[in-house]
N, C-alpha and C positions, 0 to 999 in steps of 0.2 A: 196838355196837363189839365185834369179835371179834379177839383177838390170834392171830396166825399164827406169829410167830417172834420170839424176842428174844435179842439178841446183847449181851453185856456183857463189858468188859475194864477193870480197875482200878476197878470200881465197888463201893464198900463192902467187904464180905467176898469179892467175886469178883474177886481181883487178876489171876488169869489169864483168858484168853479162854474165855468160857462161852456156850453156845447152848442155849436152851430151845425146843423145836419143839413148838408146839401145833397144827400143820396138821390132823392127822386126829383131834383130840380134841374130841368134842362136850362132854363134861364130864371134869374133871381135879381132882386133889386134890394138893396139895404136903404131903408128909409128911416127917418127920424129926426128930431130936432138937433141943432148943432150941439156938440159935446157928447152925444149919446153913444159913441163908440163905433160908428159906421166905418170910419177910415181904419180904426183900430183892428177890426176883423181882417181887413185887407193886409194891414201891417203884420199881423200875426201869421198870415199865410206866407208873406215873403220872409219873415224873420225864422219861420220853421225850416224853410229851404236853405236859406242863405246866411242866416245869423246876424243880419243887419236890416235896416229899413231906410229908404232914400231920405226921408225927412229927419232922420236922426244925424245925418252928415257923417256916416261911416261907422266903422266898428267902435270907434271912440265913445260914441253915444250910447254904449250898451246899457248904462244906468237908466236910460230911458225906458227899458223893458219892465222895470219893476213898478208895481202899483205904489203909491205913496204909503210909507211906512212898511212896506212889504220887504221881506228879507230873501224871498224866493219868487220866481216866476217860471211857470211851466206852460209849454205850448207843444201840442201834438197834433200833427196834420195828417190825415189819411186821404191819399189822392191816387188818381189812376193816370197813367201814361203809356202810350204805345201797347195797350192791352194787358198791362200788368198793374197791380195795386201795390202801393208803397205806404209806409208810414214813417214820418219824420218827426223826430222829438228833439226838443232843446229844453235845458233847464238852466236857469241863471240864478246866482246866489250872491249876497252881500256878506262879505266876512266881517269879524270884529273889527277891522280897521276901516270898514266903510268902503273898501274895494269891491267892484262888481265884476264877477268873471262868470264865463260859461262853465258850469259844472259837469254838464253832460250834454251831448249831442250825437245822434245816431239815424241812420236810415236802415230800414229792413224791408226785404221783399216779401210780402205777404202771401200766404198760400192761396191757390186759386178758389175762387168762390167763398172768401172769408167773409163772414157777416159782421159788418162793423158795429152791429148792435151788442156784440159780445163784449165790447170794450166797457160796457157799463156793469159787467160783471166782475171787474176787478181782475182781469187777466195780467199776468206777469210779462215783462218785456219778452222772455223766452218764448212765449206763446204766440207772439206776433209774427214769426217767420224768420227766414234767413237774414242774418246780419251782413248788410252791404257796406256800411261804415259805422265804426263804433266810438270814433273820436272826432272832436271839432276838425282836427287837420284833415281827416279822410272825407269829410262831408263834401267839400268843394267838387272834388272829381266824381264822387258818388252821385250827387245831386245833377252835375252836369250830364253824366250818362244817362241818368233816369228822365230828366226833364228835356234834355237836348238843348238848353240855353244857359249860358253863364249869366251871372247877376246882372250886369249891364245891360244885356239884351232883354233879359226877362223883365226888367224895370222900364224898357223903352217900348215894348210892344206888347206884353201880356198884362202887367200890372203897372199901369201908368201912374206915376205920383200926381197928386192934384196940381193942375194948372201947367203940366209938362207934356201934354198930347202934342202941342206943337213941335216939340223937339223931334219926335219921330218923323214928322212930316217934312221937317227941314233939315234933317241929317244929310250928311254928304252921301251921294250915290251909292259909294263903296260900302258904307255903313248899312244903309237900307238893304242893300243886295245881300250882305252877309246875314243879315237877320232873316230876310226871306228864304235863303238857302237853309238855314238852320230849321225854320218852321215848317218848310215844305219837304224836308228830308232830300234836298237836291245834292247833298254831299257826295252821293253815289256817282253822280255825273262827273264832278271834280275828280274822284278817284279814278274813273275811266280816262279822263283826259290826261291825268298824271302818268298812268300805265301806258297809253298810247304815245305819249311824248318820250317815255323811257325807251320803248321798243323802236320808235323812229331814230331816236339818237344811236341805239346799238346798230340798226341798218345803216345808218349814214357812216358810222365807224367802220364797218365791214366793207362798205362800198369804197371808202378812202384807202383802205388797205389794199384792196383788189387794183384800184386805179394805180396805186404806187408800184405794185408789182408788174403791171401792164407798162408803166412808164419806163422800167428798167429793161424791157424787151424791144427797144427802138430798133435794134439792128437785125431783128428777125424779118426775113422776107419769105416768099412763098417757096423758094428752094430749100431754105433752112427748115421751114415747118414740114416740107416733104420728106427731107431726111430724117427729122426727129420722128416722124410718123412712122417711117420705115424702121427705124431702131426699136421703136415701142412694139411693132408687130413681131420684129425678130425675138425680142425679149419674151413676148408671150408664147411663141413658138418654143423658145428654149425652156420656158417655165413648164410648158406642157410636156415636153420630152422628159424632163427631170421627174415630173410627176409620175410619168408611165414608168421610169426606171426604178423608182423607189421600190415598188412590190419586187421586182426581179433582184434588187440588192438584198432585200430582207430574205428572200428565198435562197439566195447563195449563201448568205450568212448562217441561215439554218442548216444547210447541207454541210457547211464547213464544221459546224459545231457537232454534227452527227459523226462526220468522219474522225474528227479529233477524239470524240469518245469511243469509236471503234478502235482506233489505234491504241488508246490507252488499255482497252480490254485485252488486246493482243500482246 
């Protein structure tokens, strides 16, 4: 996943509309004094995709998305993944009772070659491309399909929370293996293994059925096998004779019908 552009407004320390353009950056570093919003930029990327941030302590920390005294926070992330370009949007609002909830969330597949600078011209959401997810509930599976990583793995190997880099290094081997499988697209080999195992199971079941049939033929000796083979040969000969007789029978039936018609005329 490669970020292309990040737009924020009312999001934590970014009360005013702020845009971070990553378009031409192959590598970048966020520098500045403590409290200038460096970590918040990374938080916004994670929030746009997954609706939460590690240091918030889960979805219950949603109120942290709002800047002080703000009633609405908006985050929009344009990113590329697997050759496609997407835009993820989340809007959080505080109601009259002080409750903070996600008012809008969506993921759209942008048209090929879409110029992100057009976002500055006030495009409507309908102009941004095909809607992949239109509600917060639909975002989880849609983002997983687009990015290829669930939230836990994204925050373990792509966007590591401060001070938690060692968590990935010290994770259980099975956990690290699954993360690398997702990152490197090795799931196809798991699917090959699954199908091969299924086919092997079917072959073993068929072999067991044949063995069962053969086990019931314990009284068969060479003489019985020769007799059965002779009967099969005789049946084949009889089948051939019947097949040859069928045209003669049809011819006889036709002659009988003609004779019956002639008698009726007389």
